[in-house]
N, C-alpha and C positions, 0 to 999 in steps of 0.2 A: 603755811602749807601743811595739809593733813597727810599723815602717813598711815600705812597699814599697822595694825596693832600686833607686831611681831615681837616675840620674846628676845630674839637675837638683836633686833634693833635697840630695844630697851637696854640691854646689857651694854651695847656699845656706847649708848648715850649717857647712862647714869652710873655705871660701875667703873671705878678707877682702874681695875685690873683688866678691863675688856675694851679699852679704847682702840680705835682703828689706827715685821718688815713686810714686805710686799708679797702678794700672791701673784705668780707669774705663769706664763704658758709652759706646759710640761715638756715641750720638744726642743727647748733651747737650753744650752749649758748654763748653769748658774753663774759661771765665771763672767759671762757677758753682762749680766745684771749688776754684779759686783763692780766690774770695771766702769760701767756707766755711772754708778753711784759716786765714784771718786771725782767725777767732774762737777759736782755740785756742793762746793764748800759752804754755801750760804745757809744750809740747813742747820738749825740749832736744836739739839736734843733736850727734851724735858724728861722728868722722871717717868712720866706716863704719856708720852706723845712727842710731837715735833713742832717746830716753829721755823720761821724763815727771816733772816736778817734783811730789813728793808731800809735801814739807816744805820749809821755807825753805832747807835745805842738803842735801837728799837727792832723788835721782831713781831711778826704777825702769826697768829695761831687760831685754833678753834676755841670758842668760849668754853665749851664743855671740857676742853683739855686744860684750860687755865684756871678752872675753879679751885683746884687743890693748891695751886701756887698762891692764889689770892687769899685763901683761908690761912695758909702758912704765914703770909705777911700780916694778916689781921691778928694772928696769935703771937706776933713778935718774933717769928722765926725768919731766917734768911734763905729762901730757896735759891737754887742755882740752875743755870742752863749751861750746856756744854757745846762748844763749837771748835772745830779744828783741834780736838783733844785737849782743850783748855776750858776751865770752868769759870763762869762769871756770875756774880751775885745779881739777883733780881731786885731792882729798885721799886718798881710799881707795876701793877697789872690793871688794865682798863678793859672791862667787859663791855660789849656793846650794850647801850642803855635799854634796848628793846629785846635783848636776848631772853628767850623763854624756852623752857623744856618741860614736857609733861609726858603722860603715858602714851599719847597718840601723836604728838607733833613736836617739832623743834623749829625755832625761828631765830634769825640773826645770830647764827653760830660763829661768831668771830670775836677776837680779842687781840689786845696789844700788850706786849711785854717790854717794859723799859729796863735796860741793862745798865748796871753801874759801870761807868767808864766808857770810852769809845773803842770799838773794834776797828782798827785801821788796816789790818792785814788781810781781811776778807772782803771782796767786792760784794756789795749788797745788791739785792734784786730790785728792779724798778716795778712800780705798780702799773698793771695793764689797765688802760682807760678806754679802750674801744669796745663797741658792742657787737663785734663780729667774730666772737669766739667759736660759734658753731662750725664744725667741720675741721677745725684746726687740730693738728697733732700736738700732744702735750707730753711732758716727761714728769712723772711723779717719783718722789724720793721718800724713803723711810727705812727704819731699822727695827720694826716691830716683828711680830710672828711671821715666819716664812713658810711658804708652801707653793703648790701648783694648782692650776685650775681643775685638776682631777681630784686632788686630795683636800683642798682648802688649807687653812693654817695648820702647821704641824709643830713647829718649834721656834724658839727665840734664841738666836746665836749672836745678837748684838752687832751684826754686820750690816752696814748701810748698803742698800741696793737702790737701783733706779729702774723704772720700766716706762714703757710708752703706752699711749692710748689715743683715742680721737674723741673730741667732744661731740656728743650726739645731739644734745638739746641744751637750751638755756631757758631759765624760768625766773625772771626778775633776780632774786637773790641767789640762785643756784646755777651751776653748770653741772651737767650729768653726762656720764659715759658708761657704756656696757663693757663687760668682760667677754670679749668675743673669742670663740673657739678658733684654734689655728686653721681649721678648714673653712672658716667664714671669710667671705670676700672683704669684710670690713676690718679684719684684724690687722694689727701693726706687727712689725718684725720682733719687737721686744714687749709684746702685750702684757699688761698686768693691771692690778688694782691694789688698793690699800688692804692691810690686814690689821689684826689687833695690835695696838701699840703705835699705829701711824696717825692717829687723830691729830689734826692741826698741821699735818705735813703739806707741802706745796705741790701745785701743778705749775710747771714752767713752760714758757715758750721763748725760744731764742729767735730774735729778728735782727738781722744786720749786726751780728756780734753783740747784741744787747740782750741781757737776760731779764725777762719779765715774769712776775708771778701772776697767774690768772685765777688761781683758786686755792682754797684751803680745805683739807679733808674733813668732812663732817660725819656722814653716816652712809650706810649701805642698805639697799633693799634687796633681800636675799631669799625670801620665802622660807626662812628657817634654816638654810644651809649656807653658811658664810664662806665667801671667797672662792666659789666654784664658777665655772663658765656659766654665763647668763645673768649674773648679778649686775645690779646697777649702782654706780657710785654717785653720791651727791657731795659736791664741793661748794663752799661759800664762794660767791662770785666777786672777785676783787673789784672789777669795774663798777659794780653796784655800790660798793662801800668805799670807793676811793676818796670821795669828799670827806666822809667821816674820819677815815684814817689820817688824812693830811691835816685836818683841823686838830685832831687829838695829839699829834706828835710835833706840831709846830712850836 
């Protein structure tokens, strides 16, 4: 998929310090987003991004957020992930074989992280496998830079937050959603989008008390101004990659 040649997108995609806490609507108290974030223990924190536990020893993330982990392993180092305030060593990183990134496009931005040992105290998220994501409300989670739709990202306080949104479109490997202004009829009660530091983070749907991951944070189309009302988020679509994920971790 081709993208606009925007410097802000390039930074998000290729600079380790500008990976995609959340940017949220300005008229809702921050405490509500923080409280919602505590309900999602499946989120694993990386040094420069997020991932989600999908099995006792596997997490899914964005490929561009896993590049540094992979390089550390190749250099004989032992990177770690953090979940529930505990650190775990990374055993292996699997980038999607068709992952590509250049100045104008990104494709197949998804990767898997194998964790040493089994995490049995945290319920993992199931992979969403239906093709009916459009129109569904999702919850996104992260702890990157925080701000509002009026200001964009402002600071990083290392606090996990969660926000909601609604999937506007699906495009083969992507789900997309807009950051709607509170006055828009399409906005959700806790509307938000990803910010710098949230790359690889999840989009969840809960159905009949079962938690599904439907997307992984990849990039944002923002016309040069990140995280303000009107930007469009692109998340790698889990249903599109479900077969590859399952074969890779079996």
